[in-house]
C-alpha positions as CSV (number, residue, x, y, z in Angstrom):
1,M,53.9,-13.1,-14.6
2,M,57.0,-10.8,-14.7
3,D,60.0,-11.9,-16.4
4,R,62.5,-12.5,-14.2
5,R,65.1,-10.8,-16.2
6,K,63.0,-7.8,-16.2
7,F,62.5,-8.0,-13.0
8,L,66.2,-8.1,-12.1
9,N,66.7,-5.0,-14.4
10,I,63.9,-2.7,-12.9
11,G,65.3,-0.2,-10.5
12,A,69.0,-0.4,-11.7
13,G,59.9,-2.6,-0.6
14,A,40.4,-15.6,25.7
15,A,38.1,-16.6,26.6
16,L,40.7,-14.0,25.7
17,A,43.1,-13.4,28.4
18,T,41.6,-10.8,30.3
19,G,37.8,-11.8,29.7
20,I,34.9,-10.3,27.0
21,A,34.2,-6.6,27.7
22,G,30.8,-6.6,26.6
23,M,29.8,-6.9,23.2
24,L,30.9,-4.9,20.2
25,P,29.0,-3.6,17.4
26,G,28.5,-6.3,14.8
27,C,30.5,-8.8,16.6
28,A,28.7,-10.9,19.7
29,A,30.9,-12.9,21.7
30,A,31.1,-16.3,21.5
31,A,32.2,-19.1,24.0
32,A,35.0,-21.4,22.8
33,A,37.7,-22.9,23.7
34,S,41.3,-21.5,23.6
35,T,44.8,-22.5,23.5
36,D,47.8,-20.8,23.5
37,N,47.7,-19.8,19.8
38,D,44.2,-19.0,19.4
39,R,41.8,-16.7,21.5
40,T,38.4,-16.9,22.0
41,P,36.7,-15.8,18.8
42,L,34.1,-13.1,18.2
43,H,31.5,-13.5,15.5
44,L,29.1,-11.7,13.4
45,K,25.6,-11.4,14.7
46,E,23.5,-14.3,13.1
47,G,22.5,-13.0,9.8
48,E,25.6,-10.8,9.2
49,E,27.7,-13.4,7.7
50,D,26.9,-12.2,4.0
51,G,30.1,-13.7,2.2
52,S,31.2,-9.8,1.3
53,P,34.9,-9.5,0.5
54,L,37.7,-8.0,2.8
55,K,37.4,-4.4,2.4
56,M,40.2,-2.0,3.5
57,R,40.5,2.0,3.6
58,F,43.7,3.4,3.9
59,L,43.8,6.1,6.6
60,G,47.0,7.3,6.0
61,T,49.9,6.0,4.2
62,G,53.1,7.9,5.1
63,A,56.3,7.3,7.2
64,A,57.0,9.2,10.4
65,D,58.7,12.2,8.2
66,W,55.1,13.3,7.2
67,N,54.1,16.2,9.3
68,G,51.2,18.2,7.6
69,R,51.4,19.0,3.4
70,D,55.0,19.4,2.1
71,D,56.2,21.7,-0.2
72,R,54.9,19.7,-3.1
73,G,51.6,19.9,-2.0
74,E,51.7,16.3,-1.0
75,L,49.8,15.0,2.3
76,R,50.1,11.7,3.7
77,R,48.8,10.9,7.1
78,L,50.5,8.4,9.2
79,S,49.9,5.0,8.6
80,S,46.6,3.1,9.5
81,V,44.0,0.9,8.0
82,L,40.2,0.2,8.6
83,L,39.2,-3.6,7.8
84,D,35.5,-3.7,7.0
85,G,34.5,-0.6,8.7
86,K,34.9,-2.2,12.1
87,V,38.7,-3.0,13.1
88,L,41.6,-0.9,12.8
89,I,45.1,-1.3,12.4
90,D,47.2,1.4,14.1
91,F,45.9,4.9,14.5
92,T,47.0,8.4,15.4
93,P,45.2,11.5,15.8
94,S,46.3,12.5,11.9
95,D,44.0,10.1,10.8
96,E,40.9,11.8,12.1
97,D,39.4,12.9,9.1
98,M,40.0,9.9,7.2
99,L,37.3,7.8,9.1
100,P,34.0,7.5,7.1
101,K,30.9,10.0,8.7
102,G,29.5,7.6,11.2
103,V,32.1,4.6,11.7
104,K,32.7,4.2,15.1
105,P,35.3,1.3,15.6
106,E,35.8,-0.3,18.8
107,V,38.6,-2.4,18.1
108,I,42.1,-1.7,17.5
109,F,45.5,-3.9,16.6
110,Y,48.4,-2.3,17.1
111,T,51.8,-2.9,15.1
112,H,54.3,-1.4,17.4
113,S,54.8,1.6,19.8
114,H,56.0,4.2,18.0
115,G,54.1,7.4,18.1
116,D,53.6,7.6,14.4
117,H,51.5,4.1,14.8
118,Y,50.5,4.3,18.4
119,N,48.3,7.1,20.3
120,P,46.4,6.2,23.2
121,K,44.6,9.6,23.5
122,A,43.3,9.2,20.2
123,A,42.3,5.6,20.8
124,L,40.2,6.8,24.1
125,K,38.8,9.7,22.3
126,L,37.6,7.0,19.6
127,G,35.7,5.1,21.9
128,L,37.7,2.0,21.5
129,R,36.8,-0.8,23.9
130,R,39.6,-3.4,22.9
131,V,43.2,-3.1,22.4
132,H,45.4,-6.1,20.6
133,L,49.0,-5.5,21.0
134,G,52.4,-7.2,21.5
135,S,52.8,-9.1,24.8
136,S,56.2,-7.7,24.7
137,W,55.3,-4.1,25.8
138,V,51.7,-4.7,27.2
139,E,52.9,-3.6,30.6
140,R,54.1,-0.5,29.1
141,A,50.6,0.1,26.9
142,K,48.9,-0.6,30.1
143,A,50.5,2.3,32.1
144,D,50.2,4.3,28.9
145,F,46.6,3.8,29.1
146,E,46.3,4.9,32.9
147,K,47.7,8.1,32.0
148,A,45.9,9.0,28.8
149,S,42.6,7.9,30.6
150,K,43.5,10.4,33.8
151,E,44.1,12.7,31.6
152,T,41.1,12.5,29.2
153,G,38.7,11.1,31.9
154,L,37.6,8.6,29.5
155,K,37.5,4.6,30.2
156,V,40.8,2.3,29.9
157,P,39.8,-0.2,27.0
158,E,40.4,-3.8,27.6
159,I,44.0,-4.6,26.7
160,V,44.6,-7.9,25.1
161,P,48.5,-9.2,24.7
162,L,49.4,-11.0,21.5
163,S,52.7,-12.9,20.7
164,P,53.7,-14.3,17.3
165,G,51.1,-17.1,16.0
166,D,48.1,-15.8,18.1
167,K,45.1,-15.5,16.3
168,V,41.9,-13.5,17.0
169,T,38.5,-14.4,15.2
170,I,36.6,-10.9,15.3
171,C,33.6,-9.1,12.7
172,G,33.9,-12.1,10.6
173,M,37.9,-11.9,10.0
174,T,40.6,-14.1,11.7
175,I,43.7,-11.6,12.5
176,T,47.1,-13.5,13.0
177,A,50.2,-11.5,14.7
178,L,53.3,-12.2,12.9
179,P,56.8,-11.0,14.1
180,A,58.1,-7.8,12.2
181,N,61.5,-7.1,11.7
182,H,61.6,-3.5,13.2
183,A,63.2,-1.7,16.2
184,T,61.9,0.5,19.1
185,G,63.6,1.9,21.9
186,D,62.6,-1.0,23.7
187,L,65.0,-3.8,23.0
188,K,62.5,-6.2,24.4
189,E,59.6,-5.2,22.2
190,Q,58.6,-7.7,19.3
191,T,57.3,-5.5,16.8
192,L,54.0,-7.0,14.8
193,M,52.5,-7.3,11.5
194,Y,49.4,-9.1,10.4
195,L,47.8,-11.8,8.5
196,I,43.9,-11.1,7.7
197,E,42.0,-14.0,6.9
198,K,38.1,-13.6,5.4
199,Q,36.6,-16.9,3.9
200,D,39.4,-17.5,1.0
201,V,41.1,-14.5,1.2
202,R,44.2,-14.1,3.1
203,V,46.3,-10.6,3.1
204,I,49.6,-9.5,4.8
205,Y,49.8,-6.2,6.2
206,A,53.4,-5.8,6.8
207,T,54.7,-2.1,8.3
208,D,57.0,-1.3,9.9
209,T,59.5,-4.2,8.9
210,G,62.6,-4.9,6.6
211,G,61.1,-7.8,4.5
212,I,59.0,-10.5,6.0
213,P,60.9,-12.5,8.8
214,A,61.1,-16.1,8.3
215,I,59.1,-17.1,11.1
216,A,56.5,-14.6,9.8
217,A,56.6,-16.4,6.4
218,R,56.3,-20.0,8.5
219,I,53.5,-19.1,10.4
220,V,51.7,-18.0,7.3
221,G,52.8,-21.2,5.4
222,I,54.6,-19.4,2.3
223,D,57.6,-20.4,3.1
224,P,59.3,-23.8,1.7
225,H,59.6,-25.7,4.6
226,A,55.7,-25.2,5.8
227,K,53.6,-24.8,3.0
228,G,50.1,-23.9,3.8
229,K,47.4,-21.8,1.6
230,A,49.0,-18.9,-0.9
231,I,48.1,-15.7,0.3
232,T,45.9,-13.7,-1.8
233,G,47.0,-9.9,-1.2
234,L,49.8,-8.2,0.0
235,V,50.0,-4.6,1.7
236,M,53.8,-3.9,2.6
237,E,55.5,-0.8,3.7
238,A,58.2,0.8,1.2
239,T,59.6,3.5,3.4
240,M,62.6,4.0,0.8
241,G,62.2,4.2,-2.6
242,M,64.2,2.3,-5.7
243,G,68.0,1.5,-6.3
244,V,70.7,3.1,-4.5
245,E,68.2,5.8,-2.9
246,G,66.4,2.9,-1.3
247,D,68.5,-0.4,-1.2
248,E,71.3,1.6,0.3
249,D,69.8,3.8,2.6
250,F,70.3,3.0,6.6
251,R,66.9,2.4,7.5
252,I,67.0,-0.9,5.5
253,F,68.0,-2.5,8.7
254,T,64.2,-1.7,9.6
255,H,62.2,-1.0,6.7
256,S,61.5,-2.2,3.5
257,S,62.3,-0.5,0.0
258,V,60.6,-0.4,-3.0
259,G,62.8,-3.0,-4.2
260,T,62.7,-5.3,-1.2
261,V,58.8,-5.5,-1.9
262,L,59.6,-5.7,-5.8
263,R,61.8,-8.7,-5.1
264,T,59.3,-10.3,-2.7
265,T,56.4,-10.1,-4.9
266,H,58.2,-11.8,-7.8
267,M,59.4,-14.9,-5.6
268,L,56.1,-15.3,-3.8
269,L,54.6,-15.3,-7.7
270,D,57.4,-17.3,-8.8
271,K,56.7,-19.9,-6.5
272,G,53.0,-19.5,-6.1
273,R,52.6,-18.6,-2.7
274,Y,50.9,-15.7,-3.9
275,T,47.9,-16.2,-6.1
276,P,46.0,-12.7,-6.2
277,A,43.0,-12.0,-8.2
278,E,43.3,-11.0,-11.5
279,G,44.6,-7.3,-11.7
280,Q,44.9,-6.8,-8.2
281,P,48.1,-5.0,-7.5
282,V,50.5,-5.0,-4.1
283,Y,49.6,-1.9,-2.3
284,L,52.5,0.1,-0.9
285,T,52.3,2.2,2.3
286,H,54.6,3.7,5.1
287,L,56.3,6.1,2.1
288,A,58.6,8.5,3.6
289,R,58.4,12.3,2.3
290,T,62.1,12.5,1.7
291,L,62.4,9.3,-0.1
292,H,59.9,9.0,-2.8
293,G,58.1,11.2,-5.6
294,T,54.5,12.3,-5.6
295,Q,51.6,10.2,-5.8
296,A,51.7,11.0,-9.6
297,E,55.3,10.4,-9.9
298,L,54.8,7.2,-8.3
299,D,51.6,6.0,-10.3
300,A,53.9,6.6,-13.2
301,T,57.1,5.1,-12.2
302,L,56.3,2.1,-10.0
303,P,56.7,-1.4,-11.9
304,E,54.2,-3.9,-12.1
305,P,52.2,-5.2,-10.1
306,L,53.1,-2.4,-7.2
307,K,50.9,0.3,-6.5
308,A,51.6,3.2,-4.0
309,A,48.5,3.5,-1.7
310,Y,47.1,6.8,-0.8
311,D,45.1,8.3,2.0
312,G,41.4,7.6,1.7
313,L,42.1,4.7,-1.0
314,E,39.3,2.0,-0.5
315,V,40.3,-1.6,-1.4
316,T,38.4,-4.8,-2.1
317,F,40.5,-8.2,-1.6
318,T,38.9,-11.1,-3.3
319,A,40.3,-14.6,-3.9
C-alpha cells in the first residue's frame, strides 16, 4: 500500500420498461420479476457461463479535444469501452476501427449526451438493438434516434431509460447506473457512470465525472455509511494532469484530474474499499490532448498504481 506521506508529496484524477426486443447474440431473454431498481435480466445461453473473467477493451481514451493525430504524433480516439466483446459503454465514429474484426455488439450504455460519447448514427450503423441511457434525457434521445433513422434508413433500437441505482443483468454481467458529477447543456440531465459486476469482479467505470459523488459511492457500498462489497477494479477519467495544471484547471467542476484519481484510490485502498488483484493498476481514460504528455511520458511519470489506458488496450479484471 502506498505510504500516506509519499502520496501527499506526489504531484507537488423490464420486463424492461419497453419490453424485450428479441434475442441478442449470446444473450437470451429470461422472464423475471422487476422492481424500480432492478430491470429484467438477460442471461447467457445455457452452457455459455464459462466462469471467464471480465474483459474490457479500450476503444478510445481521449477527451473531447482530440481530433485526429496531434503534432506529437499521438492519437486518442474518443472515450469508449467494449465489455466481453458484447456490450459497449459510449461509442462514436472515431472508435469504429478499434472494434475487433467480426465483433458486432448490439447493446450500448451511454454515460451522457455529449457528442464525444453519444452518436445515434454511429449506433444505428453498428446495428445496435438496445440502448440504455439516463431517464432524465430519454425523450430527447428518442427524438435523436428517430431523426438518425430517417437519415440513414436504419431501424430505431429499443431505448431503455435508467435512473441511478437501476441494474441491468445482461450477457453474464450486472451493470448498475450511478450518478456522475458532470454537466451538459441540459440542466435537467443526470449524467451516469457505471458499476460492472461479473462473478466476484466489481469495476467502476467513471467518466465523465468530477470525482465519485457521494450517492454513487453509497449505491456501490464503498462509503462509510453503507458498507458493501469492496470494488476490485477502477477505471476513472483524468481529463486534467497533475498539480496546478490539473487540480486548478476550471474543468475541475465537472471532470477529474490525475490528483483526484490518486487521492480517491489511496483513500479506498486505505479503508479496504478497493481490493484489486495483485499488480492490477487503476486505469486512466478520457485524457485531454492539451493537458497531458505523450503515452510514453505518462508511462514514465504516473505514480503507482495509476496507468494511462490507450486505444486498443485489452484488460482482464479478476477478483
